[in-house]
N, C-alpha and C positions, 0 to 999 in steps of 0.2 A: 391893878386889875383892868383889864380893857373892859369887859362886859359882865354885868350882874343881871341874871334872870330870875324872876320871881314867879311861882307858880306851882301846878300840880303834876307830880310824876305818877306814872302807873306801870304796873307790869303787864306785859302783854302775852296773851296765848294766841299765836298766829297759825291759821289753818295750813297744814303741809300740802293738802290736796284741794282743789276746787270744790265747792259744795259741801265740805265738811262742817259739821255743826257740833257745839260743845257736848250735846247728849250722846254723841256717838262713841265716846271713849277718849281717854287722854292721850292714847297714841296717835291721835290725829292732829295734835296741836304742838307747836314748838314755843318753848318758853323764850320770850324777848322783853323789850322794854318799849314804853311809851310815855304819853304826856307831852302835850305841845311844847311847853317851856323847856322841858328836859331834851327833848329832841333838838330843840333850838340850841341849847347850850353845847350839845355834843357836835352839832353841825358847825358852829363857830370854832370850837375847839379843833376840830379836824381841818378847818381852814386857817388855822394858826393864831387864833385869838387866845388871850388869857381869859379864861371864863370862870365865873362863880355862880352859885345858885342858892336861892332862898327858898326854902320849904318846910313841910312837916311830914314825916313819915312815921311808921310804926317800928317797934322794935322786933318785929317778926321777921321771917325768912325773906320776905318779899322786899322788906325795907333794906336788908342787909345786901341782897342782890342789887338793888339800886345804887347802894353806896359803893360797891365793887365796880359797878360800871362807871360811875363818875371819876372814882380814883384811877381806873384804867385810862380813861379819857383826858385826864388832867383837868377835871372841872372841879373847882373849889368847892368843900363841902362844910367849911367852918361855919356857915350860917344855915345849916340843915338841922333841924330839931327832931330828936327821936322821942316819940311819945311811948311811955311804958304802957304795955297792953294795947297799944294802937293797931289797927288793921289797914295796911296799905292797900289802896285802891288797885283794882285789876280791870282788864277787858279782854274779851274775846273778839278776834278778827275773823270772821267767816268769809271766805271769797268765793264768789261765781265769776269764773273769767278774770277780768281785771277789776270788777266791781267788788268793794268791801261792805260788809255789814257788821256793825259793832254791837256787842252786848257788854254793858258796864255793870260793875259792882264796886261802887265808889261812895255810896251814901255814908255819911258819918265817918269818912276817912280822915286821918290826921290833917291832910292838906285842906280839907273843908273848915278846919279850925284855924286856918291862917288868919292872923289878925295884925292891926297897925303895929303893936308892940313887938311882932316877929321881924319887922323891917329894921335892918341894921343901918342906922343914919350915916355912920361914919363910911360904911361900905359903899352906899349910894353916893354920897359925896366924893368919894375917891374913885369910882369908876368913870370911864370915859362914856359908857352908854348903858342904859337900863332898859330892859325888855320885858314888856307884859303883854297879856292877851285877854280877849273877852271870856275866854273859858275860866281864867282864874277868877274874874270877877263875877261869874255866873254860879260858881259852886256854893257860895254861902254869902250872907250879908258882910260878915267880918272879913272875907277874903276880899270882897268888892272894896271895903274900906281901907283894907292893907293895899290894895293896888293904887287908890287915889292918894293915899299917904305917901307911898313910894314916888309917885310922879311928881307930886308937890315938892318933896324933898329934892328930887333931881332938878327940877326946874328952878329952884332958888339955888342950887349949887352949881348951875351951868353944865350939868350932866345931860347929854343927849338922851331922849327917851324914843324907842321905837314901840310901836303898838300894832298888833295884828288882831282884828276884831273876832276873828275865829268864832263866828256866830253858830251856836248850837241852839236851835228852837226848843229842843226837848228840856233844856235845862231851866229855862225861865220864861215869864210872859213876853209876848213880842213887844209890848210898849216899854216895858222895864229895859229889856235888852237894847232896844233902840236908843233910849235915852242915856243909859249908862254907857254903852259903846261909842256912841257918838260925842260924849263928853271926854271919853279917853282919846279919841281922835283929836279933840281941840286941845288937849294937854301934851300932845306928842310932837315930836319934830319929824318923825318917820312913820307914815301910816302904811300898812301892808295888808290891805284886803284882797279878797278874791272876787271874781266877777259875780258869782252866785249870791254870796252875802252882800256885795255892794248893791246889787239890784234890790234886795230885801231891805236893806237899811236906808237907802236914798229914795226908792221909788221910781228911780229911772231905769231905762233899759238898754239904751245905746251905751257901750263901753266908754265913749268919750265923755258922755253925760254924767256917767257914774263916777269916773275919774274928776271930773270938774267939781262935782258935789263934795268930794272929799277935800279936794284943794281949797274950796271955800270955808272950809272949817279951820284952815290955818297952818296945817303941817308944812314945813319947808319941802318936804320930799314925800310923794305918794307913789306907790308901785301898785298897780292893779294886776294881779296875777290871774291869768287866763287859761291856765293848764296847757293843752296842746296847741293853743292859739298864741302863746308866748305871754307877754306883759306889756302894759303901757306904764310909762315912767313920766311923771310930772316933776320938774325940778327947775327952779330959777325961770319960771315963765315959758319953759320949753317941754313939749311932750315928744317923747322918743319912743318908738316902737321897739321892743326887745323880741327878737326872733325866738321861736321855740327850738330846743335842740332835739332833733328826732331819735326816738329810742322805741324799742319794743317793750310796752308797758306790762308789768307783771303785777304790781301792787301799788297804787298811789299815795298809801299810808304816810304821812309824815313829809310829803314833797313841799308843801307850803312852809312847813317849820324848817326844812333844810334850806329853802330859799331865803327865808329870814336870817338864819344864823350865818349863812355863806355871805349874804349881801352886808350884814353888819360887820362881819370880820374884815372883809376886803375894803370897805369904807374906812375903817379905823387903821387900815395898813396903808392909807394914803392913795389908794385907787381911785379914780374919777367916779361919779356916781353912775353915769352910764356903762362904764366898764365893770363896775361892781355888780350891776344888774345883769349883765350878760354872763359874768362869771356864776351868779346865783341861779340863772336859768338853766345853765349847764349842770350844776350841781343838783338841783331839784330833779331834772330829767333822770340823772343817774340813778337818784333814789328809787325811781320807780321801776327799775330793772330787776328788783329782787324782792321776796317777801319781807313784811315787817318794817317798823318804823326806823330802827337804828342800824341794823347791820349793813344795810345797802348805802348809808349815807357816805358819800365819797370824801377822800382826803384831798388836801390841795393840790398835790402832784397829779393826781388822776384828772382833776378838772382842767388844771392848766395844760395838760398833754393834749386833751381835746381841743382847747383853745388855739392850740399851736398846730393842730391838724393831725396829731399823732393818736396812738392808741392808749388808753389808760393802763397804767401798771396793774397788775394782778396782785390783790392782798388777800391772805388768808382770812376766813370768816372766823368771828369768835362767838362762842356760845357760853350760856351760863353754866357754871359747875354746880351741879345738884348735891 
């Protein structure tokens, strides 16, 4: 296996029209998929990586829908635990223009009961890269411990660790979030913050100063994602500006997760770090051109066509069978 991701998947209800709210009726929302590490795993798989997932889901219809997604996408599910009677978490994405507003129903979900004993040590040791996020560590103390346990296993085995802070202030107190996330940054090889959370976590404002603050924590590679401004990459003492790929944005949901997955997949394929970041920037931009976290995630041929100056191939969209 190339990549093992650990975290919380969610089923997504995405607004079909701008301004729709959950209380307006179920005909205004399309069923889809979400959860940062699940999005990451799908993005990595669509970019050619052999990917597996570690999580807990319910034995409800929502859990079954997520399993079908991963099976279609080639994401390994042998380390997915199904809880009898568990209720898989969901969220609603209400959009106004290109701005998203999220409403979550995830309390006491099976994923929140992720614990160190759920981490498959042999799979971590056998993977080339382990991926975790701050959201996984925010959803419960046991999930936080599971994340640190997985990272320590990976470090001892020589498995690369990538970590996205994915700071969500609503999930935990600011001081705990900062302490846990920055410890995660210290334990990783590849840190993948965005500028907004980077400013909150470091207290710096200038993007270069934010980048430097993460570099000082020890990761060999740091990518500071800046949305429409592109990204800053720090690697081997060199800072490289990654230009943005211009698109007409519809929904930014999951763009950062797609960047992470695409970047990891291309690194493991032998692509240089700067070229992997350029590839990931295009993949992330393409993700924003359609609604939902997963459906717009591009496949490798679509990204490479744009990098080569061509048009991306058209692929049929997939929806959940009810």
